[in-house]
Structure formats: structure tokens, C-alpha cells
N, CA, C and O atoms as a Maestro MAE file, in Angstrom:
{
 s_m_m2io_version
 :::
 2.0.0
}

f_m_ct {
 s_m_title
 :::
 protein
 m_atom[344] {
  # First column is atom index #
  i_m_mmod_type
  r_m_x_coord
  r_m_y_coord
  r_m_z_coord
  i_m_residue_number
  s_m_chain_name
  s_m_pdb_residue_name
  s_m_pdb_atom_name
  i_m_atomic_number
  :::
  1 25 84.782 18.089 -0.406 1 A "MET " " N  " 7
  2 3 84.404 19.437 -0.217 1 A "MET " " CA " 6
  3 2 83.412 20.127 1.117 1 A "MET " " C  " 6
  4 15 82.235 20.345 0.832 1 A "MET " " O  " 8
  5 25 83.662 20.304 1.876 2 A "LYS " " N  " 7
  6 3 82.695 20.777 3.046 2 A "LYS " " CA " 6
  7 2 81.971 22.527 2.738 2 A "LYS " " C  " 6
  8 15 82.386 23.493 2.098 2 A "LYS " " O  " 8
  9 25 80.981 22.323 3.392 3 A "LYS " " N  " 7
  10 3 80.386 23.841 2.696 3 A "LYS " " CA " 6
  11 2 80.543 24.492 3.777 3 A "LYS " " C  " 6
  12 15 80.540 23.841 4.822 3 A "LYS " " O  " 8
  13 25 80.725 25.972 3.834 4 A "ASP " " N  " 7
  14 3 80.856 26.756 4.392 4 A "ASP " " CA " 6
  15 2 79.598 27.032 5.304 4 A "ASP " " C  " 6
  16 15 78.506 27.295 4.801 4 A "ASP " " O  " 8
  17 25 79.845 26.943 6.976 5 A "LYS " " N  " 7
  18 3 78.550 27.203 8.043 5 A "LYS " " CA " 6
  19 2 78.660 28.807 8.435 5 A "LYS " " C  " 6
  20 15 78.674 29.135 9.621 5 A "LYS " " O  " 8
  21 25 78.724 29.602 7.574 6 A "SER " " N  " 7
  22 3 79.045 31.027 8.190 6 A "SER " " CA " 6
  23 2 77.521 31.358 8.331 6 A "SER " " C  " 6
  24 15 77.244 31.758 9.462 6 A "SER " " O  " 8
  25 25 76.427 31.290 7.434 7 A "THR " " N  " 7
  26 3 75.246 31.185 8.122 7 A "THR " " CA " 6
  27 2 74.686 30.492 9.414 7 A "THR " " C  " 6
  28 15 75.291 29.524 9.875 7 A "THR " " O  " 8
  29 25 73.666 30.913 9.943 8 A "SER " " N  " 7
  30 3 73.282 29.901 10.730 8 A "SER " " CA " 6
  31 2 72.494 29.069 9.985 8 A "SER " " C  " 6
  32 15 72.737 28.979 8.781 8 A "SER " " O  " 8
  33 25 71.467 28.352 10.538 9 A "ASP " " N  " 7
  34 3 70.399 27.212 10.268 9 A "ASP " " CA " 6
  35 2 68.938 28.114 9.943 9 A "ASP " " C  " 6
  36 15 68.044 27.696 9.207 9 A "ASP " " O  " 8
  37 25 68.926 28.923 10.385 10 A "ASP " " N  " 7
  38 3 67.431 29.635 10.753 10 A "ASP " " CA " 6
  39 2 67.333 30.798 9.890 10 A "ASP " " C  " 6
  40 15 66.259 31.400 9.892 10 A "ASP " " O  " 8
  41 25 68.212 31.184 9.203 11 A "GLU " " N  " 7
  42 3 68.051 32.152 8.131 11 A "GLU " " CA " 6
  43 2 67.522 31.811 6.932 11 A "GLU " " C  " 6
  44 15 67.589 30.624 6.612 11 A "GLU " " O  " 8
  45 25 67.014 32.581 6.200 12 A "LEU " " N  " 7
  46 3 66.746 32.262 4.894 12 A "LEU " " CA " 6
  47 2 68.104 32.731 4.135 12 A "LEU " " C  " 6
  48 15 68.987 33.498 4.519 12 A "LEU " " O  " 8
  49 25 67.956 31.968 2.867 13 A "ARG " " N  " 7
  50 3 69.349 31.977 1.710 13 A "ARG " " CA " 6
  51 2 69.242 33.276 1.221 13 A "ARG " " C  " 6
  52 15 68.064 33.611 1.349 13 A "ARG " " O  " 8
  53 25 69.809 34.044 0.792 14 A "THR " " N  " 7
  54 3 70.015 35.366 0.024 14 A "THR " " CA " 6
  55 2 69.170 35.304 -0.925 14 A "THR " " C  " 6
  56 15 68.409 36.271 -0.904 14 A "THR " " O  " 8
  57 25 68.914 34.346 -2.015 15 A "GLU " " N  " 7
  58 3 67.640 34.312 -3.187 15 A "GLU " " CA " 6
  59 2 66.164 34.285 -2.843 15 A "GLU " " C  " 6
  60 15 65.278 34.607 -3.634 15 A "GLU " " O  " 8
  61 25 65.925 33.772 -1.284 16 A "TYR " " N  " 7
  62 3 64.683 34.147 -0.751 16 A "TYR " " CA " 6
  63 2 64.579 35.540 -0.059 16 A "TYR " " C  " 6
  64 15 65.579 36.139 0.336 16 A "TYR " " O  " 8
  65 25 63.113 36.095 0.084 17 A "LYS " " N  " 7
  66 3 62.809 37.144 0.343 17 A "LYS " " CA " 6
  67 2 61.975 36.635 1.579 17 A "LYS " " C  " 6
  68 15 61.723 35.447 1.380 17 A "LYS " " O  " 8
  69 25 61.365 37.127 2.960 18 A "ARG " " N  " 7
  70 3 60.666 36.827 3.443 18 A "ARG " " CA " 6
  71 2 59.230 37.203 3.005 18 A "ARG " " C  " 6
  72 15 58.271 36.578 3.458 18 A "ARG " " O  " 8
  73 25 59.029 38.521 1.862 19 A "SER " " N  " 7
  74 3 57.856 38.892 1.768 19 A "SER " " CA " 6
  75 2 57.237 37.656 0.404 19 A "SER " " C  " 6
  76 15 56.224 37.833 -0.274 19 A "SER " " O  " 8
  77 25 58.119 36.540 0.314 20 A "ASP " " N  " 7
  78 3 58.283 35.779 -0.874 20 A "ASP " " CA " 6
  79 2 56.775 35.019 -0.446 20 A "ASP " " C  " 6
  80 15 55.751 34.860 -1.111 20 A "ASP " " O  " 8
  81 25 57.159 34.592 1.113 21 A "PHE " " N  " 7
  82 3 56.035 33.435 1.582 21 A "PHE " " CA " 6
  83 2 54.845 34.007 2.107 21 A "PHE " " C  " 6
  84 15 55.078 35.209 2.236 21 A "PHE " " O  " 8
  85 25 53.541 33.717 2.521 22 A "LYS " " N  " 7
  86 3 52.419 33.710 3.328 22 A "LYS " " CA " 6
  87 2 52.856 33.857 4.587 22 A "LYS " " C  " 6
  88 15 53.917 33.472 5.077 22 A "LYS " " O  " 8
  89 25 51.828 34.531 5.153 23 A "LYS " " N  " 7
  90 3 52.236 34.113 6.881 23 A "LYS " " CA " 6
  91 2 52.054 32.901 7.265 23 A "LYS " " C  " 6
  92 15 51.249 32.168 6.691 23 A "LYS " " O  " 8
  93 25 52.483 32.671 7.876 24 A "LEU " " N  " 7
  94 3 51.917 31.018 8.361 24 A "LEU " " CA " 6
  95 2 50.835 31.141 9.463 24 A "LEU " " C  " 6
  96 15 50.638 32.155 10.132 24 A "LEU " " O  " 8
  97 25 50.286 30.187 9.541 25 A "GLU " " N  " 7
  98 3 49.170 30.094 10.518 25 A "GLU " " CA " 6
  99 2 49.185 28.696 11.207 25 A "GLU " " C  " 6
  100 15 49.155 27.544 10.773 25 A "GLU " " O  " 8
  101 25 49.240 29.219 12.380 26 A "ARG " " N  " 7
  102 3 49.875 27.884 13.747 26 A "ARG " " CA " 6
  103 2 48.242 26.668 13.410 26 A "ARG " " C  " 6
  104 15 47.097 27.038 13.149 26 A "ARG " " O  " 8
  105 25 48.602 25.687 13.510 27 A "GLY " " N  " 7
  106 3 47.561 24.847 13.821 27 A "GLY " " CA " 6
  107 2 46.469 25.037 12.692 27 A "GLY " " C  " 6
  108 15 45.317 24.788 13.045 27 A "GLY " " O  " 8
  109 25 46.672 25.455 11.341 28 A "LYS " " N  " 7
  110 3 45.320 25.469 10.237 28 A "LYS " " CA " 6
  111 2 44.833 24.880 10.175 28 A "LYS " " C  " 6
  112 15 43.632 25.149 10.183 28 A "LYS " " O  " 8
  113 25 45.379 23.088 10.013 29 A "TYR " " N  " 7
  114 3 44.996 21.951 9.873 29 A "TYR " " CA " 6
  115 2 44.477 21.313 10.814 29 A "TYR " " C  " 6
  116 15 44.122 20.144 10.661 29 A "TYR " " O  " 8
  117 25 44.326 22.021 12.058 30 A "TYR " " N  " 7
  118 3 44.460 20.934 13.466 30 A "TYR " " CA " 6
  119 2 43.192 20.227 13.523 30 A "TYR " " C  " 6
  120 15 43.100 19.000 13.497 30 A "TYR " " O  " 8
  121 25 41.848 21.344 13.633 31 A "ASP " " N  " 7
  122 3 41.012 20.600 13.690 31 A "ASP " " CA " 6
  123 2 40.541 19.719 12.522 31 A "ASP " " C  " 6
  124 15 39.675 18.948 12.938 31 A "ASP " " O  " 8
  125 25 40.797 19.546 11.188 32 A "ARG " " N  " 7
  126 3 40.454 18.460 10.214 32 A "ARG " " CA " 6
  127 2 41.647 17.496 10.710 32 A "ARG " " C  " 6
  128 15 41.210 16.353 10.577 32 A "ARG " " O  " 8
  129 25 42.797 17.452 11.161 33 A "VAL " " N  " 7
  130 3 43.318 16.367 11.466 33 A "VAL " " CA " 6
  131 2 42.785 15.566 12.477 33 A "VAL " " C  " 6
  132 15 42.701 14.339 12.431 33 A "VAL " " O  " 8
  133 25 42.341 16.469 13.617 34 A "LYS " " N  " 7
  134 3 41.610 15.927 14.623 34 A "LYS " " CA " 6
  135 2 40.594 14.809 14.536 34 A "LYS " " C  " 6
  136 15 40.570 13.762 15.182 34 A "LYS " " O  " 8
  137 25 39.437 15.410 13.244 35 A "GLU " " N  " 7
  138 3 38.794 14.847 13.226 35 A "GLU " " CA " 6
  139 2 39.007 13.169 12.437 35 A "GLU " " C  " 6
  140 15 38.438 12.095 12.634 35 A "GLU " " O  " 8
  141 25 39.816 13.488 11.740 36 A "SER " " N  " 7
  142 3 40.389 12.423 10.869 36 A "SER " " CA " 6
  143 2 41.099 10.959 11.619 36 A "SER " " C  " 6
  144 15 41.108 9.783 11.255 36 A "SER " " O  " 8
  145 25 41.598 11.577 12.679 37 A "SER " " N  " 7
  146 3 42.725 10.840 13.958 37 A "SER " " CA " 6
  147 2 41.512 10.019 14.606 37 A "SER " " C  " 6
  148 15 40.364 10.324 14.929 37 A "SER " " O  " 8
  149 25 42.550 8.416 14.671 38 A "ASN " " N  " 7
  150 3 41.487 7.892 15.723 38 A "ASN " " CA " 6
  151 2 42.601 6.956 16.456 38 A "ASN " " C  " 6
  152 15 42.944 5.795 16.236 38 A "ASN " " O  " 8
  153 25 43.066 7.998 17.496 39 A "VAL " " N  " 7
  154 3 44.541 7.570 18.136 39 A "VAL " " CA " 6
  155 2 43.661 7.404 19.587 39 A "VAL " " C  " 6
  156 15 42.631 8.039 19.815 39 A "VAL " " O  " 8
  157 25 44.195 6.551 20.398 40 A "VAL " " N  " 7
  158 3 43.294 6.177 21.632 40 A "VAL " " CA " 6
  159 2 44.265 5.991 22.357 40 A "VAL " " C  " 6
  160 15 44.956 5.063 21.937 40 A "VAL " " O  " 8
  161 25 44.856 6.720 23.789 41 A "VAL " " N  " 7
  162 3 45.654 6.977 24.618 41 A "VAL " " CA " 6
  163 2 45.408 5.333 25.875 41 A "VAL " " C  " 6
  164 15 44.353 4.801 26.222 41 A "VAL " " O  " 8
  165 25 46.594 5.036 26.179 42 A "LEU " " N  " 7
  166 3 45.919 3.649 27.267 42 A "LEU " " CA " 6
  167 2 46.349 4.266 28.213 42 A "LEU " " C  " 6
  168 15 47.128 5.211 28.090 42 A "LEU " " O  " 8
  169 25 45.889 3.811 29.373 43 A "ASP " " N  " 7
  170 3 46.689 3.875 30.891 43 A "ASP " " CA " 6
  171 2 47.645 3.519 30.604 43 A "ASP " " C  " 6
  172 15 47.761 2.772 29.632 43 A "ASP " " O  " 8
  173 25 49.153 4.087 31.655 44 A "ASP " " N  " 7
  174 3 50.156 3.464 31.487 44 A "ASP " " CA " 6
  175 2 50.086 1.762 32.025 44 A "ASP " " C  " 6
  176 15 50.965 0.930 31.801 44 A "ASP " " O  " 8
  177 25 48.976 1.555 32.676 45 A "GLU " " N  " 7
  178 3 49.146 0.108 33.403 45 A "GLU " " CA " 6
  179 2 48.532 -1.010 32.348 45 A "GLU " " C  " 6
  180 15 48.702 -2.227 32.423 45 A "GLU " " O  " 8
  181 25 47.851 -0.364 31.444 46 A "ILE " " N  " 7
  182 3 47.197 -1.198 30.651 46 A "ILE " " CA " 6
  183 2 48.228 -1.206 29.801 46 A "ILE " " C  " 6
  184 15 48.810 -2.290 29.833 46 A "ILE " " O  " 8
  185 25 48.576 -0.627 29.237 47 A "ALA " " N  " 7
  186 3 49.845 -0.351 28.019 47 A "ALA " " CA " 6
  187 2 50.986 -1.286 28.323 47 A "ALA " " C  " 6
  188 15 51.789 -1.808 27.550 47 A "ALA " " O  " 8
  189 25 50.871 -1.372 29.596 48 A "ALA " " N  " 7
  190 3 51.967 -2.494 30.174 48 A "ALA " " CA " 6
  191 2 51.712 -3.739 29.587 48 A "ALA " " C  " 6
  192 15 52.689 -4.320 29.115 48 A "ALA " " O  " 8
  193 25 50.895 -4.140 29.531 49 A "ILE " " N  " 7
  194 3 50.116 -5.365 29.637 49 A "ILE " " CA " 6
  195 2 50.587 -5.619 28.160 49 A "ILE " " C  " 6
  196 15 51.385 -6.536 27.965 49 A "ILE " " O  " 8
  197 25 50.071 -4.747 26.952 50 A "PHE " " N  " 7
  198 3 49.925 -5.372 25.931 50 A "PHE " " CA " 6
  199 2 50.911 -4.442 25.180 50 A "PHE " " C  " 6
  200 15 51.049 -3.225 25.057 50 A "PHE " " O  " 8
  201 25 51.821 -6.068 24.528 51 A "PRO " " N  " 7
  202 3 53.457 -5.330 23.637 51 A "PRO " " CA " 6
  203 2 52.927 -4.415 22.606 51 A "PRO " " C  " 6
  204 15 53.599 -3.425 22.319 51 A "PRO " " O  " 8
  205 25 51.504 -4.686 21.860 52 A "ASN " " N  " 7
  206 3 51.413 -3.914 20.527 52 A "ASN " " CA " 6
  207 2 50.219 -3.505 20.724 52 A "ASN " " C  " 6
  208 15 49.612 -3.350 21.783 52 A "ASN " " O  " 8
  209 25 49.760 -3.259 19.190 53 A "SER " " N  " 7
  210 3 48.354 -2.609 18.797 53 A "SER " " CA " 6
  211 2 47.529 -3.910 18.450 53 A "SER " " C  " 6
  212 15 46.298 -3.926 18.450 53 A "SER " " O  " 8
  213 25 48.155 -4.769 18.216 54 A "ALA " " N  " 7
  214 3 47.252 -5.964 17.378 54 A "ALA " " CA " 6
  215 2 47.025 -6.529 18.608 54 A "ALA " " C  " 6
  216 15 45.878 -6.977 18.619 54 A "ALA " " O  " 8
  217 25 47.806 -6.781 20.038 55 A "ALA " " N  " 7
  218 3 47.216 -7.416 21.018 55 A "ALA " " CA " 6
  219 2 46.035 -6.628 21.416 55 A "ALA " " C  " 6
  220 15 44.837 -6.903 21.491 55 A "ALA " " O  " 8
  221 25 46.321 -6.190 21.513 56 A "VAL " " N  " 7
  222 3 44.901 -4.941 21.908 56 A "VAL " " CA " 6
  223 2 43.506 -4.942 21.249 56 A "VAL " " C  " 6
  224 15 42.346 -4.891 21.656 56 A "VAL " " O  " 8
  225 25 44.033 -5.011 20.233 57 A "ASN " " N  " 7
  226 3 42.624 -5.912 19.182 57 A "ASN " " CA " 6
  227 2 42.206 -6.754 19.213 57 A "ASN " " C  " 6
  228 15 41.008 -6.877 18.956 57 A "ASN " " O  " 8
  229 25 43.058 -7.865 19.576 58 A "ARG " " N  " 7
  230 3 42.519 -9.188 20.207 58 A "ARG " " CA " 6
  231 2 42.047 -9.272 21.262 58 A "ARG " " C  " 6
  232 15 41.320 -10.220 21.560 58 A "ARG " " O  " 8
  233 25 42.310 -8.408 21.999 59 A "ALA " " N  " 7
  234 3 41.869 -8.516 23.701 59 A "ALA " " CA " 6
  235 2 40.410 -7.580 22.802 59 A "ALA " " C  " 6
  236 15 39.592 -8.494 22.694 59 A "ALA " " O  " 8
  237 25 40.049 -6.891 22.453 60 A "LEU " " N  " 7
  238 3 38.875 -6.013 22.431 60 A "LEU " " CA " 6
  239 2 38.094 -6.778 21.570 60 A "LEU " " C  " 6
  240 15 37.125 -7.219 22.189 60 A "LEU " " O  " 8
  241 25 38.105 -7.112 20.437 61 A "HIS " " N  " 7
  242 3 37.288 -8.630 19.429 61 A "HIS " " CA " 6
  243 2 36.923 -9.262 20.467 61 A "HIS " " C  " 6
  244 15 35.714 -9.339 20.684 61 A "HIS " " O  " 8
  245 25 37.820 -9.851 21.338 62 A "THR " " N  " 7
  246 3 37.452 -11.194 22.307 62 A "THR " " CA " 6
  247 2 36.225 -10.866 23.378 62 A "THR " " C  " 6
  248 15 35.326 -11.607 23.775 62 A "THR " " O  " 8
  249 25 36.579 -9.208 23.761 63 A "LEU " " N  " 7
  250 3 35.442 -8.541 24.914 63 A "LEU " " CA " 6
  251 2 34.256 -8.813 24.185 63 A "LEU " " C  " 6
  252 15 33.301 -9.472 24.598 63 A "LEU " " O  " 8
  253 25 34.433 -7.965 22.456 64 A "VAL " " N  " 7
  254 3 32.729 -7.618 22.133 64 A "VAL " " CA " 6
  255 2 31.968 -9.075 21.771 64 A "VAL " " C  " 6
  256 15 30.774 -9.207 22.041 64 A "VAL " " O  " 8
  257 25 32.578 -9.936 21.272 65 A "GLU " " N  " 7
  258 3 32.486 -11.805 21.473 65 A "GLU " " CA " 6
  259 2 31.615 -11.673 22.220 65 A "GLU " " C  " 6
  260 15 30.435 -11.359 22.065 65 A "GLU " " O  " 8
  261 25 32.457 -12.023 23.437 66 A "VAL " " N  " 7
  262 3 31.762 -12.599 25.040 66 A "VAL " " CA " 6
  263 2 30.584 -11.859 25.449 66 A "VAL " " C  " 6
  264 15 29.591 -12.441 25.885 66 A "VAL " " O  " 8
  265 25 30.660 -10.447 25.310 67 A "ALA " " N  " 7
  266 3 29.960 -9.518 25.217 67 A "ALA " " CA " 6
  267 2 28.098 -10.000 24.137 67 A "ALA " " C  " 6
  268 15 26.922 -9.830 24.461 67 A "ALA " " O  " 8
  269 25 28.503 -10.380 23.344 68 A "ARG " " N  " 7
  270 3 27.491 -10.926 22.410 68 A "ARG " " CA " 6
  271 2 26.781 -11.879 22.273 68 A "ARG " " C  " 6
  272 15 25.757 -11.909 21.591 68 A "ARG " " O  " 8
  273 25 27.394 -13.044 23.107 69 A "LYS " " N  " 7
  274 3 27.026 -14.028 23.655 69 A "LYS " " CA " 6
  275 2 26.643 -13.950 24.806 69 A "LYS " " C  " 6
  276 15 25.831 -14.831 25.089 69 A "LYS " " O  " 8
  277 25 26.892 -13.238 25.632 70 A "THR " " N  " 7
  278 3 26.533 -13.602 27.118 70 A "THR " " CA " 6
  279 2 25.403 -12.352 26.863 70 A "THR " " C  " 6
  280 15 25.886 -11.393 26.261 70 A "THR " " O  " 8
  281 25 23.559 -12.194 27.342 71 A "PRO " " N  " 7
  282 3 22.498 -11.765 26.950 71 A "PRO " " CA " 6
  283 2 22.632 -10.823 28.003 71 A "PRO " " C  " 6
  284 15 22.119 -9.761 27.651 71 A "PRO " " O  " 8
  285 25 23.146 -10.760 29.241 72 A "GLY " " N  " 7
  286 3 22.950 -10.210 30.354 72 A "GLY " " CA " 6
  287 2 23.865 -9.046 30.351 72 A "GLY " " C  " 6
  288 15 23.683 -8.083 31.095 72 A "GLY " " O  " 8
  289 25 24.810 -9.131 29.548 73 A "LEU " " N  " 7
  290 3 26.313 -7.716 29.709 73 A "LEU " " CA " 6
  291 2 25.310 -7.029 28.451 73 A "LEU " " C  " 6
  292 15 24.862 -5.917 28.731 73 A "LEU " " O  " 8
  293 25 25.125 -7.303 27.798 74 A "THR " " N  " 7
  294 3 24.542 -6.331 26.457 74 A "THR " " CA " 6
  295 2 23.452 -5.247 26.388 74 A "THR " " C  " 6
  296 15 23.431 -4.117 25.900 74 A "THR " " O  " 8
  297 25 22.156 -6.329 27.347 75 A "ARG " " N  " 7
  298 3 21.228 -5.081 27.259 75 A "ARG " " CA " 6
  299 2 20.953 -4.787 28.905 75 A "ARG " " C  " 6
  300 15 21.565 -5.414 29.770 75 A "ARG " " O  " 8
  301 25 20.050 -3.852 29.185 76 A "ARG " " N  " 7
  302 3 19.589 -3.112 30.405 76 A "ARG " " CA " 6
  303 2 18.539 -4.527 31.059 76 A "ARG " " C  " 6
  304 15 17.698 -5.196 30.458 76 A "ARG " " O  " 8
  305 25 18.945 -4.599 32.302 77 A "SER " " N  " 7
  306 3 17.735 -5.560 33.139 77 A "SER " " CA " 6
  307 2 16.394 -4.523 33.065 77 A "SER " " C  " 6
  308 15 16.394 -3.292 33.052 77 A "SER " " O  " 8
  309 25 15.468 -5.290 33.031 78 A "SER " " N  " 7
  310 3 13.676 -4.613 32.982 78 A "SER " " CA " 6
  311 2 13.453 -4.499 34.117 78 A "SER " " C  " 6
  312 15 13.676 -5.471 34.839 78 A "SER " " O  " 8
  313 25 12.905 -3.208 34.719 79 A "ARG " " N  " 7
  314 3 11.975 -3.344 36.380 79 A "ARG " " CA " 6
  315 2 11.635 -4.855 36.925 79 A "ARG " " C  " 6
  316 15 11.905 -5.461 37.961 79 A "ARG " " O  " 8
  317 25 10.870 -5.188 35.654 80 A "ARG " " N  " 7
  318 3 9.939 -6.469 36.101 80 A "ARG " " CA " 6
  319 2 10.717 -7.420 36.576 80 A "ARG " " C  " 6
  320 15 10.425 -7.970 37.638 80 A "ARG " " O  " 8
  321 25 12.323 -7.914 35.552 81 A "ALA " " N  " 7
  322 3 12.903 -8.560 36.360 81 A "ALA " " CA " 6
  323 2 13.122 -8.382 37.984 81 A "ALA " " C  " 6
  324 15 12.782 -9.260 38.777 81 A "ALA " " O  " 8
  325 25 13.780 -7.039 38.413 82 A "LYS " " N  " 7
  326 3 14.406 -6.620 39.839 82 A "LYS " " CA " 6
  327 2 12.784 -7.138 40.800 82 A "LYS " " C  " 6
  328 15 12.767 -7.872 41.788 82 A "LYS " " O  " 8
  329 25 11.579 -6.496 40.132 83 A "THR " " N  " 7
  330 3 10.992 -7.459 41.464 83 A "THR " " CA " 6
  331 2 10.496 -8.411 41.498 83 A "THR " " C  " 6
  332 15 9.858 -8.679 42.516 83 A "THR " " O  " 8
  333 25 10.552 -9.326 40.450 84 A "ALA " " N  " 7
  334 3 10.406 -10.877 40.870 84 A "ALA " " CA " 6
  335 2 11.883 -11.394 41.432 84 A "ALA " " C  " 6
  336 15 11.973 -12.232 42.330 84 A "ALA " " O  " 8
  337 25 12.826 -10.888 40.895 85 A "ARG " " N  " 7
  338 3 13.499 -11.707 42.690 85 A "ARG " " CA " 6
  339 2 13.442 -11.213 44.088 85 A "ARG " " C  " 6
  340 15 13.903 -11.611 45.158 85 A "ARG " " O  " 8
  341 25 12.703 -10.189 43.699 86 A "ARG " " N  " 7
  342 3 12.450 -10.505 45.523 86 A "ARG " " CA " 6
  343 2 11.567 -11.038 46.172 86 A "ARG " " C  " 6
  344 15 11.660 -11.111 47.398 86 A "ARG " " O  " 8
  :::
 }
 m_bond[343] {
  # First column is bond index #
  i_m_from
  i_m_to
  i_m_order
  :::
  1 1 2 1
  2 2 3 1
  3 3 4 2
  4 3 5 1
  5 5 6 1
  6 6 7 1
  7 7 8 2
  8 7 9 1
  9 9 10 1
  10 10 11 1
  11 11 12 2
  12 11 13 1
  13 13 14 1
  14 14 15 1
  15 15 16 2
  16 15 17 1
  17 17 18 1
  18 18 19 1
  19 19 20 2
  20 19 21 1
  21 21 22 1
  22 22 23 1
  23 23 24 2
  24 23 25 1
  25 25 26 1
  26 26 27 1
  27 27 28 2
  28 27 29 1
  29 29 30 1
  30 30 31 1
  31 31 32 2
  32 31 33 1
  33 33 34 1
  34 34 35 1
  35 35 36 2
  36 35 37 1
  37 37 38 1
  38 38 39 1
  39 39 40 2
  40 39 41 1
  41 41 42 1
  42 42 43 1
  43 43 44 2
  44 43 45 1
  45 45 46 1
  46 46 47 1
  47 47 48 2
  48 47 49 1
  49 49 50 1
  50 50 51 1
  51 51 52 2
  52 51 53 1
  53 53 54 1
  54 54 55 1
  55 55 56 2
  56 55 57 1
  57 57 58 1
  58 58 59 1
  59 59 60 2
  60 59 61 1
  61 61 62 1
  62 62 63 1
  63 63 64 2
  64 63 65 1
  65 65 66 1
  66 66 67 1
  67 67 68 2
  68 67 69 1
  69 69 70 1
  70 70 71 1
  71 71 72 2
  72 71 73 1
  73 73 74 1
  74 74 75 1
  75 75 76 2
  76 75 77 1
  77 77 78 1
  78 78 79 1
  79 79 80 2
  80 79 81 1
  81 81 82 1
  82 82 83 1
  83 83 84 2
  84 83 85 1
  85 85 86 1
  86 86 87 1
  87 87 88 2
  88 87 89 1
  89 89 90 1
  90 90 91 1
  91 91 92 2
  92 91 93 1
  93 93 94 1
  94 94 95 1
  95 95 96 2
  96 95 97 1
  97 97 98 1
  98 98 99 1
  99 99 100 2
  100 99 101 1
  101 101 102 1
  102 102 103 1
  103 103 104 2
  104 103 105 1
  105 105 106 1
  106 106 107 1
  107 107 108 2
  108 107 109 1
  109 109 110 1
  110 110 111 1
  111 111 112 2
  112 111 113 1
  113 113 114 1
  114 114 115 1
  115 115 116 2
  116 115 117 1
  117 117 118 1
  118 118 119 1
  119 119 120 2
  120 119 121 1
  121 121 122 1
  122 122 123 1
  123 123 124 2
  124 123 125 1
  125 125 126 1
  126 126 127 1
  127 127 128 2
  128 127 129 1
  129 129 130 1
  130 130 131 1
  131 131 132 2
  132 131 133 1
  133 133 134 1
  134 134 135 1
  135 135 136 2
  136 135 137 1
  137 137 138 1
  138 138 139 1
  139 139 140 2
  140 139 141 1
  141 141 142 1
  142 142 143 1
  143 143 144 2
  144 143 145 1
  145 145 146 1
  146 146 147 1
  147 147 148 2
  148 147 149 1
  149 149 150 1
  150 150 151 1
  151 151 152 2
  152 151 153 1
  153 153 154 1
  154 154 155 1
  155 155 156 2
  156 155 157 1
  157 157 158 1
  158 158 159 1
  159 159 160 2
  160 159 161 1
  161 161 162 1
  162 162 163 1
  163 163 164 2
  164 163 165 1
  165 165 166 1
  166 166 167 1
  167 167 168 2
  168 167 169 1
  169 169 170 1
  170 170 171 1
  171 171 172 2
  172 171 173 1
  173 173 174 1
  174 174 175 1
  175 175 176 2
  176 175 177 1
  177 177 178 1
  178 178 179 1
  179 179 180 2
  180 179 181 1
  181 181 182 1
  182 182 183 1
  183 183 184 2
  184 183 185 1
  185 185 186 1
  186 186 187 1
  187 187 188 2
  188 187 189 1
  189 189 190 1
  190 190 191 1
  191 191 192 2
  192 191 193 1
  193 193 194 1
  194 194 195 1
  195 195 196 2
  196 195 197 1
  197 197 198 1
  198 198 199 1
  199 199 200 2
  200 199 201 1
  201 201 202 1
  202 202 203 1
  203 203 204 2
  204 203 205 1
  205 205 206 1
  206 206 207 1
  207 207 208 2
  208 207 209 1
  209 209 210 1
  210 210 211 1
  211 211 212 2
  212 211 213 1
  213 213 214 1
  214 214 215 1
  215 215 216 2
  216 215 217 1
  217 217 218 1
  218 218 219 1
  219 219 220 2
  220 219 221 1
  221 221 222 1
  222 222 223 1
  223 223 224 2
  224 223 225 1
  225 225 226 1
  226 226 227 1
  227 227 228 2
  228 227 229 1
  229 229 230 1
  230 230 231 1
  231 231 232 2
  232 231 233 1
  233 233 234 1
  234 234 235 1
  235 235 236 2
  236 235 237 1
  237 237 238 1
  238 238 239 1
  239 239 240 2
  240 239 241 1
  241 241 242 1
  242 242 243 1
  243 243 244 2
  244 243 245 1
  245 245 246 1
  246 246 247 1
  247 247 248 2
  248 247 249 1
  249 249 250 1
  250 250 251 1
  251 251 252 2
  252 251 253 1
  253 253 254 1
  254 254 255 1
  255 255 256 2
  256 255 257 1
  257 257 258 1
  258 258 259 1
  259 259 260 2
  260 259 261 1
  261 261 262 1
  262 262 263 1
  263 263 264 2
  264 263 265 1
  265 265 266 1
  266 266 267 1
  267 267 268 2
  268 267 269 1
  269 269 270 1
  270 270 271 1
  271 271 272 2
  272 271 273 1
  273 273 274 1
  274 274 275 1
  275 275 276 2
  276 275 277 1
  277 277 278 1
  278 278 279 1
  279 279 280 2
  280 279 281 1
  281 281 282 1
  282 282 283 1
  283 283 284 2
  284 283 285 1
  285 285 286 1
  286 286 287 1
  287 287 288 2
  288 287 289 1
  289 289 290 1
  290 290 291 1
  291 291 292 2
  292 291 293 1
  293 293 294 1
  294 294 295 1
  295 295 296 2
  296 295 297 1
  297 297 298 1
  298 298 299 1
  299 299 300 2
  300 299 301 1
  301 301 302 1
  302 302 303 1
  303 303 304 2
  304 303 305 1
  305 305 306 1
  306 306 307 1
  307 307 308 2
  308 307 309 1
  309 309 310 1
  310 310 311 1
  311 311 312 2
  312 311 313 1
  313 313 314 1
  314 314 315 1
  315 315 316 2
  316 315 317 1
  317 317 318 1
  318 318 319 1
  319 319 320 2
  320 319 321 1
  321 321 322 1
  322 322 323 1
  323 323 324 2
  324 323 325 1
  325 325 326 1
  326 326 327 1
  327 327 328 2
  328 327 329 1
  329 329 330 1
  330 330 331 1
  331 331 332 2
  332 331 333 1
  333 333 334 1
  334 334 335 1
  335 335 336 2
  336 335 337 1
  337 337 338 1
  338 338 339 1
  339 339 340 2
  340 339 341 1
  341 341 342 1
  342 342 343 1
  343 343 344 2
  :::
 }
}
């Protein structure tokens, strides 16, 4: 047996009253969710290269390993080293 669709979907049922509900607040938990979220949006060109998040994580881990093994990439050069080259 099919239900009668005489009322629209956005109206309350007869057993409920608007006064039974609190006033809704849009974005009430927005700041809390934003703080706990760790979403990174990639540029379209970059996203096209990586098929999924695992591939992005592998690439970033590899980049971190290379940076740690190469001392010149992780530390700022000193002024003394610049003058010695001249």
C-alpha cells in the first residue's frame, strides 16, 4: 500500500509543533569542526597527478626523507658561507 502524499515534505507532521523545537543556530559548531579538521585542498594540476590520498602521503614522506638527508635544504645558509664563496 502506498502512502498518501497530500502534505509537502517540508511541513511538520500534525503531532509536532514548532514550539517544541529550539531555535536553530546556523553554524553553531563550525569553529569546533574547523579546528579539528585537517583538510588540505590541492590545486587542480597537482590533484590530477595523484590518484588518491595514499599517493600524496607517499610523495610527501619521500620529500621529507630527502630533505632530512640533504643538509643544505633544511637549514638556512649562514652569512659566513656566502662571503667565503666570493
